[in-house]
N, CA, C, O and CB atoms as a CASP TS submission, in Angstrom:
PFRMAT TS
TARGET T0000
AUTHOR 0000-0000-0000
METHOD Language model
MODEL 1
PARENT N/A
ATOM      1  N   MET     1      94.318  71.343   9.563  1.00  0.00           N
ATOM      2  CA  MET     1      95.013  72.467  10.300  1.00  0.00           C
ATOM      3  C   MET     1      96.396  72.480   9.489  1.00  0.00           C
ATOM      4  O   MET     1      96.612  73.369   8.665  1.00  0.00           O
ATOM      5  CB  MET     1      95.197  72.176  12.060  1.00  0.00           C
ATOM      6  N   SER     2      97.203  71.598   9.715  1.00  0.00           N
ATOM      7  CA  SER     2      98.562  71.652   8.980  1.00  0.00           C
ATOM      8  C   SER     2      98.991  70.282   8.471  1.00  0.00           C
ATOM      9  O   SER     2      98.903  69.314   9.227  1.00  0.00           O
ATOM     10  CB  SER     2      99.705  72.205   9.937  1.00  0.00           C
ATOM     11  N   SER     3      99.445  70.150   7.243  1.00  0.00           N
ATOM     12  CA  SER     3      99.724  68.867   6.631  1.00  0.00           C
ATOM     13  C   SER     3     100.965  68.260   7.299  1.00  0.00           C
ATOM     14  O   SER     3     101.869  68.932   7.797  1.00  0.00           O
ATOM     15  CB  SER     3      99.926  69.018   5.093  1.00  0.00           C
ATOM     16  N   THR     4     100.917  66.889   7.256  1.00  0.00           N
ATOM     17  CA  THR     4     102.142  66.262   7.781  1.00  0.00           C
ATOM     18  C   THR     4     103.303  66.135   6.877  1.00  0.00           C
ATOM     19  O   THR     4     104.449  66.047   7.317  1.00  0.00           O
ATOM     20  CB  THR     4     101.840  64.975   8.236  1.00  0.00           C
ATOM     21  N   ASP     5     102.995  66.122   5.505  1.00  0.00           N
ATOM     22  CA  ASP     5     104.024  65.918   4.587  1.00  0.00           C
ATOM     23  C   ASP     5     104.663  67.345   4.186  1.00  0.00           C
ATOM     24  O   ASP     5     103.847  68.266   4.157  1.00  0.00           O
ATOM     25  CB  ASP     5     103.451  65.132   3.352  1.00  0.00           C
ATOM     26  N   TYR     6     105.805  67.619   3.917  1.00  0.00           N
ATOM     27  CA  TYR     6     106.507  68.817   3.546  1.00  0.00           C
ATOM     28  C   TYR     6     106.944  68.757   2.211  1.00  0.00           C
ATOM     29  O   TYR     6     107.491  67.746   1.771  1.00  0.00           O
ATOM     30  CB  TYR     6     107.616  69.077   4.387  1.00  0.00           C
ATOM     31  N   ASN     7     106.743  69.776   1.522  1.00  0.00           N
ATOM     32  CA  ASN     7     107.148  69.813   0.169  1.00  0.00           C
ATOM     33  C   ASN     7     108.292  70.748  -0.147  1.00  0.00           C
ATOM     34  O   ASN     7     108.195  71.975  -0.152  1.00  0.00           O
ATOM     35  CB  ASN     7     106.030  70.155  -0.625  1.00  0.00           C
ATOM     36  N   TYR     8     109.482  69.991  -0.435  1.00  0.00           N
ATOM     37  CA  TYR     8     110.687  70.801  -0.531  1.00  0.00           C
ATOM     38  C   TYR     8     110.649  71.470  -1.882  1.00  0.00           C
ATOM     39  O   TYR     8     109.820  71.181  -2.746  1.00  0.00           O
ATOM     40  CB  TYR     8     111.992  69.950  -0.341  1.00  0.00           C
ATOM     41  N   ASP     9     111.641  72.426  -2.022  1.00  0.00           N
ATOM     42  CA  ASP     9     111.753  73.163  -3.362  1.00  0.00           C
ATOM     43  C   ASP     9     112.644  72.286  -4.301  1.00  0.00           C
ATOM     44  O   ASP     9     113.814  72.605  -4.515  1.00  0.00           O
ATOM     45  CB  ASP     9     112.424  74.690  -3.175  1.00  0.00           C
ATOM     46  N   GLU    10     112.128  71.283  -4.805  1.00  0.00           N
ATOM     47  CA  GLU    10     112.932  70.316  -5.692  1.00  0.00           C
ATOM     48  C   GLU    10     113.371  70.991  -6.945  1.00  0.00           C
ATOM     49  O   GLU    10     114.533  70.811  -7.311  1.00  0.00           O
ATOM     50  CB  GLU    10     112.096  69.042  -6.081  1.00  0.00           C
ATOM     51  N   GLN    11     112.542  71.780  -7.673  1.00  0.00           N
ATOM     52  CA  GLN    11     112.881  72.428  -8.958  1.00  0.00           C
ATOM     53  C   GLN    11     113.686  73.603  -8.692  1.00  0.00           C
ATOM     54  O   GLN    11     114.100  74.269  -9.641  1.00  0.00           O
ATOM     55  CB  GLN    11     111.658  72.815  -9.759  1.00  0.00           C
ATOM     56  N   GLY    12     113.957  73.935  -7.459  1.00  0.00           N
ATOM     57  CA  GLY    12     114.839  75.289  -7.288  1.00  0.00           C
ATOM     58  C   GLY    12     114.072  76.494  -7.699  1.00  0.00           C
ATOM     59  O   GLY    12     114.754  77.452  -8.065  1.00  0.00           O
ATOM     60  N   GLN    13     112.905  76.612  -7.706  1.00  0.00           N
ATOM     61  CA  GLN    13     112.306  77.825  -8.137  1.00  0.00           C
ATOM     62  C   GLN    13     112.491  79.011  -7.381  1.00  0.00           C
ATOM     63  O   GLN    13     112.446  80.126  -7.899  1.00  0.00           O
ATOM     64  CB  GLN    13     111.032  77.655  -8.246  1.00  0.00           C
ATOM     65  N   PHE    14     112.733  78.779  -5.967  1.00  0.00           N
ATOM     66  CA  PHE    14     112.791  79.955  -5.015  1.00  0.00           C
ATOM     67  C   PHE    14     114.344  80.118  -4.698  1.00  0.00           C
ATOM     68  O   PHE    14     114.651  80.802  -3.722  1.00  0.00           O
ATOM     69  CB  PHE    14     111.858  79.683  -3.587  1.00  0.00           C
ATOM     70  N   PHE    15     115.316  79.539  -5.452  1.00  0.00           N
ATOM     71  CA  PHE    15     116.655  79.826  -5.284  1.00  0.00           C
ATOM     72  C   PHE    15     117.126  81.044  -5.530  1.00  0.00           C
ATOM     73  O   PHE    15     118.011  81.552  -4.843  1.00  0.00           O
ATOM     74  CB  PHE    15     117.321  79.092  -5.926  1.00  0.00           C
ATOM     75  N   PRO    16     116.482  81.711  -6.699  1.00  0.00           N
ATOM     76  CA  PRO    16     116.903  83.043  -7.106  1.00  0.00           C
ATOM     77  C   PRO    16     116.330  84.175  -5.957  1.00  0.00           C
ATOM     78  O   PRO    16     116.919  85.201  -5.620  1.00  0.00           O
ATOM     79  CB  PRO    16     116.292  83.334  -8.680  1.00  0.00           C
ATOM     80  N   TYR    17     115.203  83.759  -5.528  1.00  0.00           N
ATOM     81  CA  TYR    17     114.804  84.741  -4.374  1.00  0.00           C
ATOM     82  C   TYR    17     115.768  84.661  -3.032  1.00  0.00           C
ATOM     83  O   TYR    17     116.005  85.624  -2.303  1.00  0.00           O
ATOM     84  CB  TYR    17     113.236  84.381  -3.910  1.00  0.00           C
ATOM     85  N   PHE    18     116.217  83.477  -2.875  1.00  0.00           N
ATOM     86  CA  PHE    18     117.036  83.426  -1.818  1.00  0.00           C
ATOM     87  C   PHE    18     118.281  84.031  -1.865  1.00  0.00           C
ATOM     88  O   PHE    18     118.798  84.577  -0.890  1.00  0.00           O
ATOM     89  CB  PHE    18     117.199  82.280  -1.518  1.00  0.00           C
ATOM     90  N   ILE    19     118.844  83.944  -3.103  1.00  0.00           N
ATOM     91  CA  ILE    19     120.143  84.524  -3.403  1.00  0.00           C
ATOM     92  C   ILE    19     120.076  86.192  -3.400  1.00  0.00           C
ATOM     93  O   ILE    19     120.941  86.905  -2.891  1.00  0.00           O
ATOM     94  CB  ILE    19     120.624  83.943  -4.862  1.00  0.00           C
ATOM     95  N   PHE    20     118.853  86.675  -4.083  1.00  0.00           N
ATOM     96  CA  PHE    20     118.580  88.012  -3.976  1.00  0.00           C
ATOM     97  C   PHE    20     118.413  88.564  -2.524  1.00  0.00           C
ATOM     98  O   PHE    20     118.854  89.674  -2.226  1.00  0.00           O
ATOM     99  CB  PHE    20     117.418  88.251  -4.743  1.00  0.00           C
ATOM    100  N   THR    21     117.792  87.797  -1.665  1.00  0.00           N
ATOM    101  CA  THR    21     117.699  88.213  -0.463  1.00  0.00           C
ATOM    102  C   THR    21     118.890  88.458   0.413  1.00  0.00           C
ATOM    103  O   THR    21     119.016  89.450   1.131  1.00  0.00           O
ATOM    104  CB  THR    21     116.963  87.435   0.048  1.00  0.00           C
ATOM    105  N   ILE    22     119.859  87.361   0.287  1.00  0.00           N
ATOM    106  CA  ILE    22     121.028  87.293   0.999  1.00  0.00           C
ATOM    107  C   ILE    22     121.794  88.402   0.473  1.00  0.00           C
ATOM    108  O   ILE    22     122.292  89.168   1.299  1.00  0.00           O
ATOM    109  CB  ILE    22     121.718  85.979   0.901  1.00  0.00           C
ATOM    110  N   SER    23     121.995  88.646  -0.903  1.00  0.00           N
ATOM    111  CA  SER    23     122.865  89.709  -1.491  1.00  0.00           C
ATOM    112  C   SER    23     122.299  91.128  -1.167  1.00  0.00           C
ATOM    113  O   SER    23     123.060  92.093  -1.093  1.00  0.00           O
ATOM    114  CB  SER    23     122.979  89.517  -3.071  1.00  0.00           C
ATOM    115  N   ALA    24     120.841  91.251  -0.959  1.00  0.00           N
ATOM    116  CA  ALA    24     120.445  92.459  -0.606  1.00  0.00           C
ATOM    117  C   ALA    24     120.744  92.854   0.821  1.00  0.00           C
ATOM    118  O   ALA    24     120.917  94.020   1.176  1.00  0.00           O
ATOM    119  CB  ALA    24     119.137  92.542  -0.875  1.00  0.00           C
ATOM    120  N   LEU    25     120.797  91.694   1.691  1.00  0.00           N
ATOM    121  CA  LEU    25     121.108  91.996   3.106  1.00  0.00           C
ATOM    122  C   LEU    25     122.535  92.436   3.306  1.00  0.00           C
ATOM    123  O   LEU    25     122.847  93.194   4.224  1.00  0.00           O
ATOM    124  CB  LEU    25     120.840  90.789   3.972  1.00  0.00           C
ATOM    125  N   VAL    26     123.347  91.981   2.489  1.00  0.00           N
ATOM    126  CA  VAL    26     124.764  92.390   2.531  1.00  0.00           C
ATOM    127  C   VAL    26     125.003  93.603   1.797  1.00  0.00           C
ATOM    128  O   VAL    26     125.689  94.440   2.384  1.00  0.00           O
ATOM    129  CB  VAL    26     125.646  91.354   2.007  1.00  0.00           C
ATOM    130  N   THR    27     124.515  93.935   0.436  1.00  0.00           N
ATOM    131  CA  THR    27     124.789  95.024  -0.262  1.00  0.00           C
ATOM    132  C   THR    27     124.185  96.245   0.237  1.00  0.00           C
ATOM    133  O   THR    27     124.875  97.262   0.170  1.00  0.00           O
ATOM    134  CB  THR    27     124.459  94.816  -1.506  1.00  0.00           C
ATOM    135  N   LEU    28     122.988  96.325   0.738  1.00  0.00           N
ATOM    136  CA  LEU    28     122.425  97.639   1.066  1.00  0.00           C
ATOM    137  C   LEU    28     122.938  98.354   2.415  1.00  0.00           C
ATOM    138  O   LEU    28     122.973  99.581   2.503  1.00  0.00           O
ATOM    139  CB  LEU    28     120.932  97.459   1.150  1.00  0.00           C
ATOM    140  N   PRO    29     123.304  97.559   3.384  1.00  0.00           N
ATOM    141  CA  PRO    29     123.901  98.175   4.458  1.00  0.00           C
ATOM    142  C   PRO    29     125.354  98.609   4.136  1.00  0.00           C
ATOM    143  O   PRO    29     125.900  99.637   4.537  1.00  0.00           O
ATOM    144  CB  PRO    29     123.842  97.268   5.614  1.00  0.00           C
ATOM    145  N   LEU    30     125.817  97.769   3.441  1.00  0.00           N
ATOM    146  CA  LEU    30     127.388  97.980   3.163  1.00  0.00           C
ATOM    147  C   LEU    30     127.382  99.271   2.365  1.00  0.00           C
ATOM    148  O   LEU    30     128.030 100.221   2.804  1.00  0.00           O
ATOM    149  CB  LEU    30     128.174  96.670   2.253  1.00  0.00           C
ATOM    150  N   SER    31     126.666  99.394   1.167  1.00  0.00           N
ATOM    151  CA  SER    31     126.613 100.457   0.257  1.00  0.00           C
ATOM    152  C   SER    31     126.305 101.842   1.138  1.00  0.00           C
ATOM    153  O   SER    31     126.883 102.908   0.925  1.00  0.00           O
ATOM    154  CB  SER    31     125.471 100.121  -0.884  1.00  0.00           C
ATOM    155  N   TYR    32     125.369 101.651   2.084  1.00  0.00           N
ATOM    156  CA  TYR    32     125.044 102.844   2.876  1.00  0.00           C
ATOM    157  C   TYR    32     126.118 103.263   3.668  1.00  0.00           C
ATOM    158  O   TYR    32     126.398 104.461   3.692  1.00  0.00           O
ATOM    159  CB  TYR    32     123.920 102.649   3.723  1.00  0.00           C
ATOM    160  N   SER    33     126.866 102.319   4.429  1.00  0.00           N
ATOM    161  CA  SER    33     127.871 102.832   5.242  1.00  0.00           C
ATOM    162  C   SER    33     129.184 103.340   4.455  1.00  0.00           C
ATOM    163  O   SER    33     130.057 103.996   5.024  1.00  0.00           O
ATOM    164  CB  SER    33     128.208 101.766   6.224  1.00  0.00           C
ATOM    165  N   LEU    34     129.239 103.008   3.211  1.00  0.00           N
ATOM    166  CA  LEU    34     130.514 103.301   2.258  1.00  0.00           C
ATOM    167  C   LEU    34     130.105 104.816   1.807  1.00  0.00           C
ATOM    168  O   LEU    34     130.899 105.756   1.842  1.00  0.00           O
ATOM    169  CB  LEU    34     130.695 102.087   0.767  1.00  0.00           C
ATOM    170  N   LEU    35     128.766 104.910   1.383  1.00  0.00           N
ATOM    171  CA  LEU    35     128.449 106.186   0.756  1.00  0.00           C
ATOM    172  C   LEU    35     128.031 107.472   1.533  1.00  0.00           C
ATOM    173  O   LEU    35     128.036 108.599   1.039  1.00  0.00           O
ATOM    174  CB  LEU    35     127.446 105.919  -0.095  1.00  0.00           C
ATOM    175  N   LYS    36     127.633 107.135   2.941  1.00  0.00           N
ATOM    176  CA  LYS    36     127.084 108.281   3.611  1.00  0.00           C
ATOM    177  C   LYS    36     128.363 109.093   4.044  1.00  0.00           C
ATOM    178  O   LYS    36     129.378 108.457   4.329  1.00  0.00           O
ATOM    179  CB  LYS    36     126.109 107.854   4.872  1.00  0.00           C
ATOM    180  N   PRO    37     128.363 110.341   4.100  1.00  0.00           N
ATOM    181  CA  PRO    37     129.204 111.309   4.363  1.00  0.00           C
ATOM    182  C   PRO    37     129.618 111.219   5.969  1.00  0.00           C
ATOM    183  O   PRO    37     128.798 110.927   6.839  1.00  0.00           O
ATOM    184  CB  PRO    37     128.538 112.631   3.923  1.00  0.00           C
ATOM    185  N   THR    38     130.931 111.496   6.213  1.00  0.00           N
ATOM    186  CA  THR    38     131.234 111.351   7.569  1.00  0.00           C
ATOM    187  C   THR    38     131.030 112.810   8.258  1.00  0.00           C
ATOM    188  O   THR    38     130.796 113.736   7.481  1.00  0.00           O
ATOM    189  CB  THR    38     132.729 110.762   7.726  1.00  0.00           C
ATOM    190  N   ASP    39     131.083 113.037   9.366  1.00  0.00           N
ATOM    191  CA  ASP    39     130.780 114.232   9.993  1.00  0.00           C
ATOM    192  C   ASP    39     131.563 115.453   9.549  1.00  0.00           C
ATOM    193  O   ASP    39     131.075 116.569   9.371  1.00  0.00           O
ATOM    194  CB  ASP    39     130.938 114.044  11.349  1.00  0.00           C
ATOM    195  N   GLY    40     132.890 115.097   9.385  1.00  0.00           N
ATOM    196  CA  GLY    40     133.797 116.133   8.917  1.00  0.00           C
ATOM    197  C   GLY    40     133.596 116.626   7.468  1.00  0.00           C
ATOM    198  O   GLY    40     133.867 117.792   7.178  1.00  0.00           O
ATOM    199  N   GLU    41     133.130 115.763   6.568  1.00  0.00           N
ATOM    200  CA  GLU    41     132.746 116.160   5.155  1.00  0.00           C
ATOM    201  C   GLU    41     131.671 117.120   4.995  1.00  0.00           C
ATOM    202  O   GLU    41     131.659 117.875   4.023  1.00  0.00           O
ATOM    203  CB  GLU    41     132.356 115.016   4.405  1.00  0.00           C
ATOM    204  N   GLN    42     130.603 117.146   6.047  1.00  0.00           N
ATOM    205  CA  GLN    42     129.427 117.858   5.947  1.00  0.00           C
ATOM    206  C   GLN    42     130.065 119.406   6.186  1.00  0.00           C
ATOM    207  O   GLN    42     129.649 120.330   5.487  1.00  0.00           O
ATOM    208  CB  GLN    42     128.224 117.298   7.086  1.00  0.00           C
ATOM    209  N   GLU    43     131.004 119.612   7.119  1.00  0.00           N
ATOM    210  CA  GLU    43     131.512 120.907   7.588  1.00  0.00           C
ATOM    211  C   GLU    43     132.435 121.454   6.581  1.00  0.00           C
ATOM    212  O   GLU    43     132.410 122.652   6.303  1.00  0.00           O
ATOM    213  CB  GLU    43     132.209 120.796   8.933  1.00  0.00           C
ATOM    214  N   ARG    44     133.307 120.571   5.984  1.00  0.00           N
ATOM    215  CA  ARG    44     134.271 120.989   5.155  1.00  0.00           C
ATOM    216  C   ARG    44     133.543 121.459   3.746  1.00  0.00           C
ATOM    217  O   ARG    44     134.067 122.397   3.145  1.00  0.00           O
ATOM    218  CB  ARG    44     135.328 119.830   5.005  1.00  0.00           C
ATOM    219  N   ALA    45     132.521 120.931   3.274  1.00  0.00           N
ATOM    220  CA  ALA    45     132.106 121.157   1.919  1.00  0.00           C
ATOM    221  C   ALA    45     131.541 122.483   1.865  1.00  0.00           C
ATOM    222  O   ALA    45     131.927 123.152   0.907  1.00  0.00           O
ATOM    223  CB  ALA    45     131.136 120.136   1.424  1.00  0.00           C
ATOM    224  N   GLY    46     130.734 123.024   2.644  1.00  0.00           N
ATOM    225  CA  GLY    46     130.430 124.350   2.675  1.00  0.00           C
ATOM    226  C   GLY    46     129.430 124.764   1.562  1.00  0.00           C
ATOM    227  O   GLY    46     128.835 123.882   0.943  1.00  0.00           O
ATOM    228  N   GLU    47     129.230 126.059   1.292  1.00  0.00           N
ATOM    229  CA  GLU    47     128.396 126.406   0.144  1.00  0.00           C
ATOM    230  C   GLU    47     129.343 127.189  -0.839  1.00  0.00           C
ATOM    231  O   GLU    47     130.420 127.721  -0.572  1.00  0.00           O
ATOM    232  CB  GLU    47     127.084 127.291   0.596  1.00  0.00           C
ATOM    233  N   SER    48     128.706 127.133  -1.993  1.00  0.00           N
ATOM    234  CA  SER    48     129.358 127.651  -3.315  1.00  0.00           C
ATOM    235  C   SER    48     129.173 129.165  -3.280  1.00  0.00           C
ATOM    236  O   SER    48     128.024 129.549  -3.065  1.00  0.00           O
ATOM    237  CB  SER    48     128.652 126.997  -4.715  1.00  0.00           C
ATOM    238  N   ASP    49     130.071 130.037  -3.448  1.00  0.00           N
ATOM    239  CA  ASP    49     130.045 131.326  -3.694  1.00  0.00           C
ATOM    240  C   ASP    49     129.748 131.638  -5.016  1.00  0.00           C
ATOM    241  O   ASP    49     129.787 132.835  -5.301  1.00  0.00           O
ATOM    242  CB  ASP    49     131.138 131.867  -3.336  1.00  0.00           C
ATOM    243  N   VAL    50     129.466 130.860  -5.874  1.00  0.00           N
ATOM    244  CA  VAL    50     129.304 131.223  -7.331  1.00  0.00           C
ATOM    245  C   VAL    50     127.725 131.332  -7.496  1.00  0.00           C
ATOM    246  O   VAL    50     126.969 130.476  -7.037  1.00  0.00           O
ATOM    247  CB  VAL    50     130.007 130.045  -8.392  1.00  0.00           C
ATOM    248  N   ALA    51     127.246 132.570  -8.261  1.00  0.00           N
ATOM    249  CA  ALA    51     125.941 132.870  -8.438  1.00  0.00           C
ATOM    250  C   ALA    51     125.722 132.252  -9.830  1.00  0.00           C
ATOM    251  O   ALA    51     126.437 132.578 -10.777  1.00  0.00           O
ATOM    252  CB  ALA    51     125.625 134.411  -8.295  1.00  0.00           C
ATOM    253  N   PHE    52     124.713 131.343  -9.945  1.00  0.00           N
ATOM    254  CA  PHE    52     124.446 130.725 -11.130  1.00  0.00           C
ATOM    255  C   PHE    52     123.927 131.675 -12.307  1.00  0.00           C
ATOM    256  O   PHE    52     124.095 131.427 -13.500  1.00  0.00           O
ATOM    257  CB  PHE    52     123.496 129.685 -10.833  1.00  0.00           C
ATOM    258  N   ALA    53     123.255 132.828 -11.783  1.00  0.00           N
ATOM    259  CA  ALA    53     122.976 133.731 -12.777  1.00  0.00           C
ATOM    260  C   ALA    53     124.033 134.258 -13.477  1.00  0.00           C
ATOM    261  O   ALA    53     123.994 134.304 -14.706  1.00  0.00           O
ATOM    262  CB  ALA    53     122.309 134.685 -12.320  1.00  0.00           C
ATOM    263  N   ASP    54     125.103 134.717 -12.762  1.00  0.00           N
ATOM    264  CA  ASP    54     126.291 135.024 -13.427  1.00  0.00           C
ATOM    265  C   ASP    54     126.915 134.161 -14.319  1.00  0.00           C
ATOM    266  O   ASP    54     127.483 134.617 -15.311  1.00  0.00           O
ATOM    267  CB  ASP    54     127.122 135.290 -12.614  1.00  0.00           C
ATOM    268  N   VAL    55     126.873 132.808 -14.054  1.00  0.00           N
ATOM    269  CA  VAL    55     127.473 131.783 -14.905  1.00  0.00           C
ATOM    270  C   VAL    55     126.631 131.709 -16.177  1.00  0.00           C
ATOM    271  O   VAL    55     127.228 131.542 -17.241  1.00  0.00           O
ATOM    272  CB  VAL    55     127.546 130.377 -14.171  1.00  0.00           C
ATOM    273  N   PHE    56     125.377 131.812 -16.169  1.00  0.00           N
ATOM    274  CA  PHE    56     124.587 131.722 -17.231  1.00  0.00           C
ATOM    275  C   PHE    56     124.744 132.936 -18.136  1.00  0.00           C
ATOM    276  O   PHE    56     124.709 132.826 -19.362  1.00  0.00           O
ATOM    277  CB  PHE    56     123.253 131.528 -16.794  1.00  0.00           C
ATOM    278  N   ALA    57     124.905 134.012 -17.555  1.00  0.00           N
ATOM    279  CA  ALA    57     125.066 135.429 -18.214  1.00  0.00           C
ATOM    280  C   ALA    57     126.312 135.389 -19.046  1.00  0.00           C
ATOM    281  O   ALA    57     126.298 136.013 -20.107  1.00  0.00           O
ATOM    282  CB  ALA    57     125.185 136.655 -17.107  1.00  0.00           C
ATOM    283  N   THR    58     127.352 134.752 -18.703  1.00  0.00           N
ATOM    284  CA  THR    58     128.649 134.682 -19.391  1.00  0.00           C
ATOM    285  C   THR    58     128.406 133.740 -20.575  1.00  0.00           C
ATOM    286  O   THR    58     128.870 134.042 -21.675  1.00  0.00           O
ATOM    287  CB  THR    58     129.846 134.158 -18.419  1.00  0.00           C
ATOM    288  N   TYR    59     127.747 132.686 -20.414  1.00  0.00           N
ATOM    289  CA  TYR    59     127.512 131.853 -21.647  1.00  0.00           C
ATOM    290  C   TYR    59     126.546 132.500 -22.659  1.00  0.00           C
ATOM    291  O   TYR    59     126.550 132.117 -23.829  1.00  0.00           O
ATOM    292  CB  TYR    59     126.945 130.476 -21.243  1.00  0.00           C
ATOM    293  N   LYS    60     125.799 133.379 -22.271  1.00  0.00           N
ATOM    294  CA  LYS    60     124.788 133.857 -23.380  1.00  0.00           C
ATOM    295  C   LYS    60     125.497 135.091 -24.100  1.00  0.00           C
ATOM    296  O   LYS    60     124.834 135.664 -24.963  1.00  0.00           O
ATOM    297  CB  LYS    60     123.232 134.344 -22.697  1.00  0.00           C
ATOM    298  N   LYS    61     126.629 135.497 -23.859  1.00  0.00           N
ATOM    299  CA  LYS    61     127.286 136.469 -24.380  1.00  0.00           C
ATOM    300  C   LYS    61     127.872 135.947 -25.879  1.00  0.00           C
ATOM    301  O   LYS    61     128.541 136.707 -26.580  1.00  0.00           O
ATOM    302  CB  LYS    61     128.351 136.908 -23.332  1.00  0.00           C
TER
END
């Protein structure tokens, strides 16, 4: 069923996975909370009135 002896990670082969997991658990939620727009930014941004066809037409001249 289960062994009575426990093998520790003596060579440290799982240490990079541990560091990666801890840093991901901190970095991903923090970056999401810092980069998501607030409610006011969505309303202030609005839409652009520039027609891109007009912009391309001026560069073709």
